[in-house]
C-alpha positions as CSV (number, residue, x, y, z in Angstrom):
1,M,59.6,58.8,81.9
2,T,62.3,56.1,82.4
3,E,61.4,52.4,82.7
4,N,61.7,52.6,86.5
5,G,59.8,55.9,86.8
6,A,60.8,59.6,86.9
7,T,64.1,60.5,88.6
8,Y,65.7,63.7,89.8
9,R,68.4,63.3,87.2
10,D,65.8,63.2,84.4
11,S,64.6,66.6,85.8
12,G,68.1,68.1,85.4
13,V,69.4,67.6,89.0
14,D,72.3,65.1,89.5
15,I,72.6,64.3,93.2
16,D,75.6,61.9,92.6
17,A,77.5,64.8,90.7
18,G,76.8,67.1,93.6
19,E,78.1,64.7,96.2
20,A,81.2,64.1,94.0
21,A,81.8,67.9,93.8
22,V,81.6,68.2,97.5
23,E,84.3,65.6,97.9
24,R,86.5,67.5,95.5
25,I,86.2,70.7,97.4
26,K,86.8,69.4,100.9
27,P,90.6,69.7,100.6
28,L,90.2,73.3,99.5
29,V,88.1,74.1,102.5
30,A,90.6,72.4,104.9
31,R,93.3,74.8,103.8
32,T,91.3,77.7,105.2
33,E,91.1,76.4,108.8
34,R,92.0,78.9,111.5
35,P,91.6,79.2,115.3
36,G,88.0,79.1,116.3
37,V,86.8,76.6,113.7
38,V,84.9,73.7,115.3
39,G,84.5,70.6,113.3
40,G,84.5,70.5,109.5
41,I,82.0,70.9,106.6
42,G,79.3,68.3,106.2
43,G,77.0,69.2,109.1
44,F,73.8,71.3,108.8
45,G,75.6,74.4,110.0
46,G,79.1,75.6,110.4
47,L,80.4,76.1,114.0
48,F,82.8,78.7,115.2
49,D,84.0,79.5,118.7
50,V,84.6,83.3,118.9
51,R,86.3,83.0,122.4
52,A,88.8,80.5,120.9
53,A,89.6,83.1,118.3
54,G,90.9,85.4,121.1
55,Y,88.1,87.8,121.8
56,D,86.8,89.0,125.3
57,D,83.9,91.2,124.6
58,P,83.3,91.0,120.8
59,L,80.7,92.4,118.5
60,L,79.9,90.3,115.5
61,V,79.9,92.1,112.1
62,S,78.3,90.6,109.0
63,S,78.4,91.3,105.3
64,T,77.1,89.7,102.2
65,D,77.8,90.4,98.5
66,G,78.2,88.8,95.1
67,V,80.4,89.3,92.1
68,G,77.8,90.9,89.7
69,T,78.2,90.8,86.0
70,K,81.9,90.0,86.3
71,A,80.6,86.5,86.3
72,L,79.5,86.9,82.7
73,V,83.0,87.7,81.7
74,A,84.3,84.6,83.5
75,T,81.7,82.5,81.7
76,A,82.5,83.9,78.3
77,A,86.3,83.4,78.9
78,N,85.7,80.0,80.6
79,R,88.0,81.1,83.4
80,F,86.6,80.5,86.9
81,E,89.6,80.0,89.2
82,T,89.9,83.6,90.4
83,I,86.4,85.0,90.7
84,G,85.9,83.5,94.1
85,I,88.8,85.8,95.3
86,D,86.6,88.7,94.2
87,L,83.7,87.4,96.2
88,V,85.6,87.2,99.4
89,A,87.2,90.6,98.9
90,M,83.8,92.3,98.5
91,C,82.7,90.8,101.8
92,V,85.7,90.9,104.1
93,D,86.8,94.3,103.1
94,D,83.4,95.6,104.1
95,L,83.8,94.1,107.5
96,V,87.2,95.6,108.2
97,C,85.7,99.1,107.6
98,Q,84.3,98.7,111.2
99,G,87.5,97.2,112.5
100,A,86.3,93.7,112.4
101,E,88.6,90.7,111.7
102,P,87.0,88.3,109.2
103,L,86.5,85.0,111.0
104,F,84.5,82.8,108.7
105,F,82.8,82.7,105.3
106,L,80.0,80.8,103.6
107,D,79.4,80.7,99.8
108,Y,76.4,79.9,97.7
109,V,76.7,78.7,94.2
110,S,73.7,78.1,91.9
111,V,74.1,76.6,88.4
112,G,71.9,75.5,85.6
113,T,73.8,72.1,85.4
114,L,76.4,71.0,87.8
115,D,79.9,70.9,86.2
116,A,82.4,69.4,88.8
117,D,85.3,71.1,87.1
118,Q,83.6,74.5,87.1
119,M,82.5,74.1,90.7
120,E,85.9,73.1,91.9
121,A,87.4,76.1,90.1
122,L,84.9,78.5,91.7
123,V,85.3,77.2,95.2
124,A,89.1,77.1,94.8
125,G,88.9,80.9,94.2
126,V,86.8,81.3,97.3
127,A,89.2,79.2,99.3
128,E,92.2,81.2,98.1
129,G,90.4,84.5,99.0
130,C,89.7,83.1,102.5
131,R,93.3,82.1,102.9
132,Q,94.5,85.6,101.9
133,A,92.0,87.1,104.4
134,N,92.9,84.5,107.2
135,C,89.1,83.7,107.2
136,A,87.8,80.1,107.4
137,L,85.5,78.7,104.8
138,I,83.2,76.7,107.1
139,G,80.3,76.0,104.9
140,G,78.3,76.7,101.8
141,E,75.6,75.5,99.3
142,M,75.6,74.2,95.8
143,A,72.2,74.2,94.0
144,E,71.2,73.2,90.5
145,H,68.4,75.2,88.9
146,P,67.5,73.5,85.6
147,G,64.8,75.5,83.8
148,V,65.8,78.7,85.6
149,M,69.4,78.8,84.5
150,S,71.1,77.4,81.4
151,A,73.9,75.0,81.4
152,G,77.2,76.8,82.1
153,D,75.5,79.7,83.9
154,F,76.2,80.3,87.5
155,E,75.5,82.8,90.4
156,L,78.1,83.2,93.1
157,V,77.4,85.0,96.3
158,G,78.9,84.9,99.8
159,F,78.4,85.8,103.4
160,S,81.0,86.6,105.9
161,V,81.2,87.2,109.7
162,G,83.8,89.1,111.6
163,A,84.5,90.2,115.2
164,V,85.8,93.3,116.8
165,E,86.2,94.1,120.5
166,R,83.5,96.5,121.6
167,N,86.0,99.2,122.5
168,R,87.8,99.0,119.1
169,V,84.9,99.5,116.8
170,I,85.6,102.1,114.0
171,T,82.6,104.3,113.5
172,G,84.1,107.5,111.8
173,Q,82.6,109.6,114.6
174,R,86.1,110.7,115.6
175,V,87.0,112.0,112.2
176,E,88.1,115.7,112.5
177,V,88.7,118.5,110.1
178,G,92.4,118.3,109.1
179,D,92.6,114.5,109.2
180,A,94.4,112.9,106.2
181,L,92.9,110.6,103.6
182,V,95.3,107.8,102.6
183,G,94.4,105.7,99.6
184,L,95.4,102.1,99.1
185,S,96.0,101.3,95.4
186,S,93.8,99.1,93.3
187,P,95.4,97.6,90.2
188,N,92.1,96.9,88.5
189,L,88.4,97.2,88.4
190,R,88.0,94.6,91.3
191,S,84.4,93.5,91.0
192,N,82.6,96.8,90.4
193,G,81.3,98.7,87.3
194,F,81.2,95.6,85.0
195,S,77.9,96.4,83.4
196,L,79.4,99.6,82.0
197,A,82.9,98.0,81.3
198,R,81.3,95.2,79.3
199,R,79.0,97.5,77.4
200,I,82.0,99.7,76.4
201,M,84.4,96.9,75.6
202,F,82.1,94.5,73.7
203,D,79.1,96.5,72.5
204,I,80.5,99.9,71.8
205,A,84.2,99.1,70.9
206,G,83.5,95.6,69.6
207,R,86.6,94.1,71.4
208,S,87.0,90.5,71.9
209,L,88.3,88.8,75.0
210,D,91.6,88.0,73.3
211,D,92.3,91.6,72.1
212,P,94.9,93.7,73.9
213,A,93.3,95.5,76.9
214,Y,94.7,98.8,75.7
215,N,97.4,100.1,73.3
216,D,100.7,98.1,73.6
217,A,99.3,96.0,76.5
218,A,100.7,92.6,77.1
219,E,97.5,91.6,78.8
220,T,94.3,90.8,77.0
221,V,90.8,92.2,77.7
222,A,90.0,88.9,79.5
223,D,93.2,89.3,81.7
224,A,92.3,92.9,82.6
225,L,88.7,92.3,83.4
226,L,89.3,89.1,85.3
227,D,92.3,90.2,87.3
228,P,91.2,89.4,90.8
229,S,90.4,91.9,93.5
230,V,93.1,92.9,96.1
231,I,92.1,91.8,99.6
232,Y,93.0,94.7,102.1
233,S,91.7,93.4,105.4
234,P,95.0,92.1,106.8
235,A,96.7,95.4,106.1
236,V,93.8,97.5,107.5
237,L,93.7,95.3,110.7
238,A,97.5,95.9,111.1
239,A,96.9,99.7,110.6
240,A,94.2,99.7,113.2
241,K,96.6,98.3,115.8
242,A,99.5,100.5,114.9
243,F,97.8,104.0,114.3
244,D,94.9,106.2,115.2
245,L,92.7,104.8,112.5
246,R,89.5,107.0,112.6
247,A,87.6,105.8,109.6
248,V,87.8,103.2,106.8
249,A,86.0,103.3,103.4
250,H,85.9,100.4,101.0
251,I,85.7,101.9,97.5
252,T,83.3,99.7,95.6
253,G,80.2,100.4,93.5
254,G,79.7,104.2,93.6
255,G,83.4,105.0,93.6
256,L,85.0,107.5,95.9
257,P,82.0,109.9,96.0
258,G,79.5,107.1,97.0
259,N,81.6,105.4,99.6
260,L,84.0,107.9,101.3
261,N,81.0,110.0,102.2
262,R,79.6,107.1,104.2
263,V,82.2,107.6,106.9
264,L,82.1,111.3,107.2
265,P,80.6,112.8,110.4
266,A,78.3,115.8,110.3
267,G,79.9,119.1,109.3
268,T,82.7,117.6,107.3
269,D,83.6,117.0,103.6
270,A,86.4,114.9,102.1
271,R,88.5,116.9,99.6
272,V,90.3,114.5,97.2
273,D,93.1,115.5,94.9
274,T,92.8,112.9,92.1
275,T,96.2,113.9,90.6
276,T,98.0,112.4,93.6
277,W,97.9,108.9,92.1
278,G,98.0,107.3,88.7
279,S,95.0,105.2,87.7
280,P,95.8,101.9,86.0
281,P,95.5,102.2,82.1
282,I,92.4,100.2,81.8
283,F,90.4,103.0,83.3
284,A,91.7,105.5,80.6
285,E,90.9,102.9,77.9
286,L,87.3,102.5,79.1
287,A,86.8,106.4,79.4
288,D,88.3,106.8,75.8
289,L,86.4,104.0,74.1
290,G,83.1,104.9,75.8
291,G,83.5,108.7,75.8
292,V,82.7,108.6,79.6
293,A,83.0,111.8,81.5
294,I,85.5,111.9,84.3
295,D,83.0,112.4,87.0
296,E,81.0,109.5,85.7
297,M,84.1,107.4,85.7
298,F,84.7,108.3,89.4
299,R,81.0,107.4,90.3
300,V,81.2,104.0,88.7
301,F,84.8,102.7,89.2
302,N,87.4,102.8,91.9
303,M,89.8,104.5,89.6
304,G,92.8,103.0,91.2
305,I,91.9,103.5,94.9
306,G,90.5,100.4,96.7
307,M,90.4,101.6,100.3
308,V,90.6,104.9,102.0
309,L,92.0,105.2,105.6
310,V,91.5,108.4,107.7
311,V,94.2,109.2,110.2
312,P,95.7,112.2,111.8
313,P,98.3,113.8,109.5
314,E,101.2,112.7,111.7
315,H,100.4,109.1,111.0
316,V,100.5,109.3,107.2
317,D,104.1,108.3,106.7
318,G,104.0,105.3,109.0
319,L,100.7,104.1,107.4
320,V,102.1,104.4,103.9
321,D,105.1,102.3,105.0
322,L,102.9,99.7,106.7
323,A,100.6,99.5,103.6
324,L,103.6,98.9,101.4
325,D,104.9,96.2,103.7
326,H,101.6,94.4,103.1
327,G,101.9,94.8,99.3
328,H,99.7,97.8,98.8
329,P,101.2,101.0,97.5
330,A,99.6,103.9,99.3
331,V,99.5,107.7,99.0
332,M,97.9,110.6,100.8
333,I,95.0,111.6,98.5
334,G,93.4,114.5,100.4
335,E,92.1,115.7,103.7
336,V,88.9,116.2,105.7
337,V,87.5,119.8,105.6
338,Q,84.5,121.5,106.9
339,G,81.3,120.8,104.8
340,D,78.1,119.0,104.4
341,G,79.1,115.4,104.1
342,V,80.1,115.2,100.4
343,V,83.3,114.1,98.6
344,Q,84.9,117.0,96.6
345,L,87.0,115.7,93.7
346,D,89.7,118.0,92.5
347,H,90.9,117.0,89.0
348,R,93.0,120.1,88.6
């Protein structure tokens, strides 16, 4: 006990450091403001006016997620500036699967001991993700958990809310046999499958973060694993306005078989030709180092496809062009066929 009695700081929680960290992140939050935001951060809740965002009869759509064990790679590499982008991507790209425009975002960061530099880097990534998604960061929470978490450890989770006009909701119920599957490319693992990727890279192969990610690679293992997630929501929203977009599947944990099946109506399957695109080399490296079977790879990782859009065949060419205009190479990867709601992977 100190001379003046016990304090919160003695217990491991530094209120002054927390207040200083909030001041450092205020400019980051301000850069994410968009129509609909009411006031700024600092209140007990974030305010948002949906009507001011341009909606007449909106349904609100919500999503929450985290970054999983990718956080352990960020901690080991002492690189925190992009992992917040992953957090935003995991949330907003779920919203857009139902046609919803991401409106606002809240983050929650828990740490063992508050480090202002680490906190600023984490929130900077969240703010950048929100900027890419045109989504306002309107609030959040920082919490120190001494005794529960060690110094340097953190947990990063987020919550997003979007809106879609009632008559524009995408449900997948209009999907028909013969519809085309268009895949938007993913250049990396995004934020999924890291428990297996870490085990293969570090435990089985004995690689270090500074080793080349694969043979003749210019990027390191850390570069490849921490490459931030692509955010697809602006491109998908544009596609929903331009084409008859019948279903959207966000390819996260579970890969194509565990996510594309979620948008198939009764009596249909998705037949995917996996030779129609080239997976980034990090996936082949993981499969080779770990001796992972191809079907297991497709169940765990996105394998180079981050989002699948279902449209009538006559809309494929236009959709591919639109996606490329938004920075996402795209390709027709298969079609909807009669079946029982499963994803058929054809590796040829």
